C-alpha positions as CSV (number, residue, x, y, z in Angstrom):
1,X,-0.1,0.2,0.1
2,X,1.4,3.5,-0.9
3,X,1.9,5.9,1.8
4,X,-0.7,9.1,1.5
5,X,-1.2,11.9,3.2
6,X,-3.9,15.0,2.8
7,X,-1.5,18.2,2.7
8,X,-1.9,20.0,5.7
9,X,0.7,23.0,6.0
10,X,3.9,21.9,7.8
11,X,5.1,23.7,11.2
12,X,8.1,25.1,12.2
13,X,8.1,23.6,15.4
14,X,9.2,20.7,17.3
15,X,6.1,18.4,17.8
16,X,6.0,16.0,15.1
17,X,2.7,14.2,14.0
18,X,2.6,11.1,12.3
19,X,-0.7,10.5,10.6
20,X,-2.0,8.4,7.3
21,X,-5.6,9.1,6.0
22,X,-6.0,5.0,5.2
23,X,-7.0,4.9,9.0
24,X,-10.3,6.6,8.2
25,X,-11.2,3.4,6.4
26,X,-12.0,1.6,9.5
27,X,-15.8,1.7,9.6
28,X,-17.2,0.4,12.9
29,X,-20.8,0.9,12.1
30,X,-24.2,2.0,13.7
31,X,-26.1,0.7,16.9
32,X,-26.9,1.0,20.2
33,X,-23.7,2.6,21.6
34,X,-21.1,0.2,20.6
35,X,-23.0,-3.1,20.3
36,X,-23.9,-2.8,16.8
37,X,-27.6,-4.0,17.3
38,X,-30.7,-2.5,15.9
39,X,-33.1,-3.4,18.2
40,X,-35.7,-2.6,15.6
41,X,-37.5,0.1,18.1
42,X,-35.3,2.8,17.6
43,X,-35.6,5.6,14.5
44,X,-32.3,6.9,15.3
45,X,-28.8,4.5,15.5
46,X,-25.6,6.1,17.0
47,X,-22.5,5.7,15.4
48,X,-20.0,3.4,17.2
49,X,-18.2,5.4,19.6
50,X,-14.5,4.6,18.2
51,X,-15.4,6.4,14.5
52,X,-13.7,8.3,12.1
53,X,-15.4,11.6,13.0
54,X,-13.7,11.5,16.3
55,X,-10.1,11.7,14.3
56,X,-11.2,14.1,11.7
57,X,-11.5,16.5,14.4
58,X,-8.5,15.7,15.9
59,X,-6.7,15.9,13.0
60,X,-8.1,19.3,11.9
61,X,-7.6,21.1,15.4
62,X,-4.0,20.5,14.9
63,X,-3.8,21.7,11.3
64,X,-5.9,24.9,11.8
65,X,-6.1,25.1,15.5
66,X,-3.2,27.8,17.4
67,X,-1.1,24.9,17.8
68,X,-0.4,24.2,14.2
69,X,3.0,26.4,14.1
70,X,4.4,23.9,16.1
71,X,3.7,21.0,14.3
72,X,5.5,19.5,11.6
73,X,3.3,16.7,9.6
74,X,4.8,13.3,8.4
75,X,3.0,10.1,6.6
76,X,2.9,6.8,8.3
77,X,3.0,3.7,6.5
78,X,1.4,0.1,7.3
79,X,3.7,-2.3,9.5
80,X,4.9,-5.6,8.3
81,X,3.8,-8.7,9.6
82,X,7.5,-9.8,10.7
83,X,7.2,-6.2,12.9
84,X,3.8,-7.4,14.4
85,X,5.4,-10.4,15.6
86,X,7.9,-8.4,18.3
87,X,4.4,-8.3,20.3
88,X,1.9,-10.7,19.0
89,X,1.8,-14.2,18.2
90,X,1.8,-15.7,14.7
91,X,-1.4,-17.3,15.5
92,X,-3.2,-14.6,16.4
93,X,-1.9,-12.6,13.6
94,X,-2.9,-15.2,11.1
95,X,-6.5,-15.2,13.1
96,X,-6.8,-11.5,12.1
97,X,-5.7,-11.9,8.4
98,X,-7.9,-14.8,7.9
99,X,-11.1,-12.7,9.2
100,X,-10.0,-9.9,6.8
101,X,-10.0,-12.1,4.0
102,X,-13.4,-13.9,5.2
103,X,-15.2,-9.9,5.1
104,X,-14.8,-9.5,8.9
105,X,-15.5,-10.6,12.3
106,X,-16.8,-9.5,15.7
107,X,-14.0,-10.5,18.3
108,X,-15.7,-9.2,21.5
109,X,-18.4,-6.9,22.5
110,X,-17.9,-3.3,20.3
111,X,-14.8,-4.9,18.4
112,X,-15.4,-5.1,14.9
113,X,-13.0,-6.2,12.2
114,X,-15.1,-5.1,9.1
115,X,-13.9,-4.8,5.6
116,X,-10.9,-2.2,5.5
117,X,-10.3,-2.4,9.3
118,X,-7.3,-4.7,8.8
119,X,-5.8,-2.3,6.4
120,X,-6.4,0.7,9.0
121,X,-4.9,-1.6,11.8
122,X,-1.6,-2.3,9.6
123,X,-1.2,1.3,9.1
124,X,-1.9,2.2,13.1
125,X,0.9,0.1,14.0
126,X,3.0,1.2,11.3
127,X,2.3,4.9,11.7
128,X,3.1,4.6,15.6
129,X,6.5,2.5,14.7
130,X,7.4,5.1,12.3
131,X,7.0,8.1,14.9
132,X,9.2,6.2,17.4
133,X,11.5,5.1,14.9
134,X,11.9,9.3,13.9
135,X,12.5,9.8,17.5
136,X,15.1,7.0,18.3
137,X,16.8,7.9,15.0
138,X,17.5,11.4,16.6
139,X,15.6,13.7,14.3
140,X,13.1,15.1,16.9
141,X,12.3,14.7,20.3
142,X,8.3,14.9,20.6
143,X,6.6,13.0,18.0
144,X,2.6,11.8,18.1
145,X,1.3,9.1,16.6
146,X,-2.4,10.1,15.4
147,X,-4.1,6.7,15.1
148,X,-7.2,4.5,14.9
149,X,-8.0,1.5,15.5
150,X,-6.5,2.2,18.8
151,X,-4.6,-0.4,20.6
152,X,-3.7,-0.5,24.1
153,X,-6.6,-3.2,25.3
154,X,-4.8,-5.8,22.4
155,X,-2.8,-8.5,23.8
156,X,-0.5,-10.8,22.6
157,X,-2.9,-13.1,21.8
158,X,-6.3,-11.5,21.5
159,X,-8.4,-8.1,20.6
160,X,-10.2,-6.3,22.7
161,X,-11.8,-3.3,23.6
162,X,-11.9,-1.9,19.7
163,X,-8.0,-2.7,19.6
164,X,-6.5,-5.1,17.3
165,X,-2.7,-4.4,17.2
166,X,-1.3,-3.1,20.4
167,X,0.4,-0.1,18.7
168,X,2.1,1.4,21.7
169,X,3.7,-2.1,22.8
170,X,5.1,-2.6,19.6
171,X,6.8,0.9,19.7
172,X,8.1,-0.1,23.2
173,X,9.6,-3.2,21.8
174,X,11.1,-1.2,18.9
175,X,12.8,1.1,21.4
176,X,14.2,-2.1,23.3
177,X,15.3,-3.8,20.1
178,X,17.1,-0.4,19.4
179,X,19.3,-0.1,22.3
180,X,16.9,1.5,25.1
181,X,17.8,-0.5,28.4
182,X,14.5,0.9,30.0
183,X,11.2,2.3,28.8
184,X,8.1,4.0,30.8
185,X,4.9,3.8,29.4
186,X,2.4,6.0,31.2
187,X,-1.2,5.5,30.1
188,X,-4.0,8.2,30.7
189,X,-6.9,6.5,28.9
190,X,-9.9,6.2,31.0
191,X,-9.6,2.3,30.8
192,X,-7.0,0.3,31.8
193,X,-4.2,-0.5,29.2
194,X,-4.4,-4.3,30.1
195,X,-2.8,-5.3,26.6
196,X,0.1,-3.4,27.3
197,X,0.5,-4.5,30.7
198,X,0.2,-8.2,29.8
199,X,2.8,-7.6,27.0
200,X,5.6,-6.4,29.5
201,X,4.0,-8.2,32.6
202,X,7.2,-10.4,33.2
203,X,9.8,-7.8,31.9
204,X,11.9,-5.2,34.4
205,X,12.8,-3.1,31.1
206,X,9.1,-1.6,30.8
207,X,7.4,0.1,33.4
208,X,3.7,0.3,32.5
209,X,1.7,2.6,34.8
210,X,-2.2,3.0,34.0
211,X,-4.3,5.5,35.7
212,X,-7.9,4.7,34.7
213,X,-11.4,4.3,36.1
214,X,-12.0,1.6,38.3
215,X,-14.0,-0.9,35.7
216,X,-12.7,-3.6,36.8
217,X,-13.0,-7.0,34.0
218,X,-15.5,-6.6,31.4
219,X,-15.2,-10.2,30.3
220,X,-13.3,-13.2,28.5
221,X,-11.4,-10.4,26.2
222,X,-10.4,-8.6,29.2
223,X,-9.4,-10.9,32.3
224,X,-7.4,-8.1,33.7
225,X,-8.8,-6.1,36.5
226,X,-6.5,-3.2,36.6
227,X,-6.3,-3.5,40.2
228,X,-3.4,-2.4,42.4
229,X,-2.3,-6.0,43.1
230,X,-1.9,-6.7,39.3
231,X,2.3,-5.9,39.8
232,X,3.4,-8.2,37.5
233,X,5.2,-11.3,37.5
234,X,8.7,-13.0,37.7
235,X,11.6,-10.4,37.0
236,X,8.5,-7.8,36.1
237,X,6.9,-8.1,39.4
238,X,6.6,-4.1,40.9
239,X,7.2,-3.0,37.3
240,X,3.1,-2.9,36.4
241,X,1.7,0.2,38.6
242,X,-2.2,0.5,38.4
243,X,-3.9,3.6,39.4
244,X,-7.5,2.6,39.4
245,X,-9.2,5.9,40.5
246,X,-12.7,6.5,41.6
247,X,-15.2,8.2,39.1
248,X,-15.2,12.1,39.2
249,X,-11.6,12.2,40.1
250,X,-11.0,15.4,38.1
251,X,-8.1,17.7,37.4
252,X,-6.6,18.1,41.2
253,X,-7.1,14.4,41.7
254,X,-5.2,13.6,38.7
255,X,-2.6,16.1,39.5
256,X,-2.2,14.8,42.9
257,X,-1.6,10.9,41.6
258,X,0.8,12.0,39.5
259,X,2.9,13.8,42.3
260,X,2.2,11.0,44.8
261,X,2.6,7.7,42.6
262,X,3.8,8.6,38.9
263,X,6.8,10.9,39.8
264,X,8.4,8.7,42.2
265,X,8.0,5.6,40.0
266,X,9.6,7.5,37.1
267,X,12.1,8.9,39.3
268,X,13.2,5.4,40.3
269,X,12.9,3.9,37.5
270,X,15.2,6.0,35.5
271,X,13.8,5.2,31.9
272,X,15.7,6.2,29.0
273,X,12.7,6.4,26.8
274,X,9.0,7.6,27.5
275,X,5.8,6.8,26.0
276,X,2.3,8.7,26.8
277,X,-0.6,6.9,25.9
278,X,-3.2,9.2,25.8
279,X,-7.0,8.8,25.6
280,X,-9.4,11.9,25.8
281,X,-12.1,9.5,27.0
282,X,-11.2,10.7,30.8
283,X,-12.8,13.8,30.1
284,X,-15.4,15.6,31.7
285,X,-18.1,15.1,28.9
286,X,-16.8,11.6,27.3
287,X,-19.9,9.2,26.8
288,X,-17.4,6.4,27.7
289,X,-15.6,7.4,30.6
290,X,-16.8,9.5,34.3
291,X,-13.4,11.0,35.0
292,X,-14.2,14.8,34.6
293,X,-10.6,15.7,33.3
294,X,-10.5,19.1,31.7
295,X,-8.4,20.9,29.1
296,X,-6.4,22.5,32.2
297,X,-6.0,18.7,33.5
298,X,-4.8,17.2,30.4
299,X,-2.4,20.4,29.8
300,X,-0.9,19.8,33.5
301,X,-0.5,16.0,32.7
302,X,1.3,17.1,29.5
303,X,3.7,19.3,31.7
304,X,4.6,16.7,34.2
305,X,5.0,14.2,31.2
306,X,7.5,16.7,29.7
307,X,9.5,17.2,33.1
308,X,10.0,13.7,33.5
309,X,11.3,13.2,30.3
310,X,13.6,16.1,30.5
311,X,15.0,14.7,33.5
312,X,15.2,11.0,32.5
313,X,14.9,10.5,28.4
314,X,16.8,13.5,27.4
315,X,13.4,15.1,26.6
316,X,12.1,12.5,24.5
317,X,8.6,11.3,24.4
318,X,6.4,9.2,22.1
319,X,2.6,10.1,22.6
320,X,0.4,7.4,21.1
321,X,-3.2,8.1,20.6
322,X,-6.1,5.5,22.0
323,X,-9.9,6.4,23.2
324,X,-11.8,10.3,23.2
325,X,-15.3,9.7,22.0
326,X,-16.9,13.0,22.3
327,X,-16.3,14.4,19.0
328,X,-16.0,18.1,19.7
329,X,-14.2,17.9,23.2
330,X,-11.6,15.3,22.6
331,X,-10.2,17.0,20.2
332,X,-10.1,20.5,22.3
333,X,-8.3,18.0,25.0
334,X,-5.9,16.5,22.8
335,X,-4.7,20.2,21.6
336,X,-4.4,21.0,25.7
337,X,-2.4,17.9,26.1
338,X,0.4,18.5,23.4
339,X,0.4,22.1,24.6
340,X,1.6,20.5,27.8
341,X,4.0,18.4,26.1
342,X,5.1,21.4,24.3
343,X,5.6,23.0,27.9
344,X,4.3,26.2,26.2
345,X,4.3,28.9,28.6
346,X,0.6,29.8,28.1
347,X,-2.5,28.1,27.0
348,X,-3.3,28.5,23.5
349,X,-7.0,27.3,23.4
350,X,-9.6,28.2,26.0
351,X,-11.6,25.5,27.2
352,X,-15.0,25.9,25.2
353,X,-17.4,24.1,28.0
354,X,-16.8,25.1,31.1
355,X,-15.0,23.7,34.2
356,X,-16.7,20.7,35.7
357,X,-15.8,20.6,39.7
358,X,-15.0,17.5,41.2
359,X,-15.2,16.2,45.1
360,X,-11.3,16.4,45.9
361,X,-11.5,14.9,49.4
362,X,-12.3,11.1,48.0
363,X,-9.7,10.8,45.3
364,X,-7.0,11.6,47.3
365,X,-7.7,9.3,49.8
366,X,-7.8,6.6,47.2
367,X,-4.7,7.9,45.9
368,X,-3.0,7.7,49.3
369,X,-3.9,4.2,50.0
370,X,-2.7,3.1,46.6
371,X,0.7,4.8,47.7
372,X,0.9,2.9,51.0
373,X,0.1,-0.3,48.9
374,X,2.8,0.1,46.5
375,X,5.5,1.3,48.7
376,X,5.0,-1.8,50.9
377,X,4.7,-4.4,48.0
378,X,7.0,-2.9,45.4
379,X,10.6,-3.4,46.0
380,X,12.2,-0.4,43.9
381,X,9.6,1.7,45.5
382,X,10.6,0.9,49.2
383,X,13.7,2.7,48.5
384,X,12.0,5.8,47.5
385,X,12.5,9.2,49.0
386,X,9.9,11.8,48.1
């Protein structure tokens, strides 16, 4: 497949955005929310939450929003089967290929591989790998892979949660295979990054940190609970840190979680590459989440990751797109996140919807209990001084 991309204005800044329009071909259909079901008694069936419109708005806000002068655009390309095997089993890849040949398949609830989906998934994986390679080769320090289908629920041997190929996991393995000694993954999507965690569950070279809604397992495709006691196994024990947050945690709760849990973990791990996995479904108005983050909260998260990267990974950050299903507000929150990653001195875009107040006391108490558990259970956190 030849790489192609629309011709946005190239910026003069230092955020390198990787994109390919072929990812829009993934059609998830209509139905009752994400079920694909027409019950027969509704006049209006809604689009699946993971639809192309959400990404079109992300694309356009970066092209024409106030952040555009800071962006340089790059075209992605499809991943090769050999590249996929760094994270996924050959049996699973063959299952995906066969499903595509047969015209599609529903792998689990809400996860539909339809005609055009496999090509889009290969582009999402390859585009993310291209973004990581750009950073590893020293061409830039900040790269963002604007991709769909998302990937962080895809496990080595199965699809899950709208995801077929684990884009971030493939990029992490590329970094490890290219000489990085340690990679940290910070996942702020509202759902547990269970696929990424599973892929590195027995590794001490990858620290996976997931801040997510406390949703637990949602079935056989997602057996992981995202609970604090899922710490990894073998050499990887203590290198999978879950931060399940109560609904409505909000900006200040996330800031507290970063200060008390994420920052100390990164300080102790000292990664030489940072991967920020972003999902705007943690926002105040997302149909798939209840965490009440606003643009301000996303911007502050981006700034904290920027600061950590400057200290430990030479400023190198790969940002990988995951969820975010409010077609308008997700784009605004992405803009704010990338403003933070760029460490811009002032916000470029104001919040169009308004501030959503949160109950600060309860999330703080939950975070304190998680901190106590981690410092008691995780060997390298026991030595922390923070």
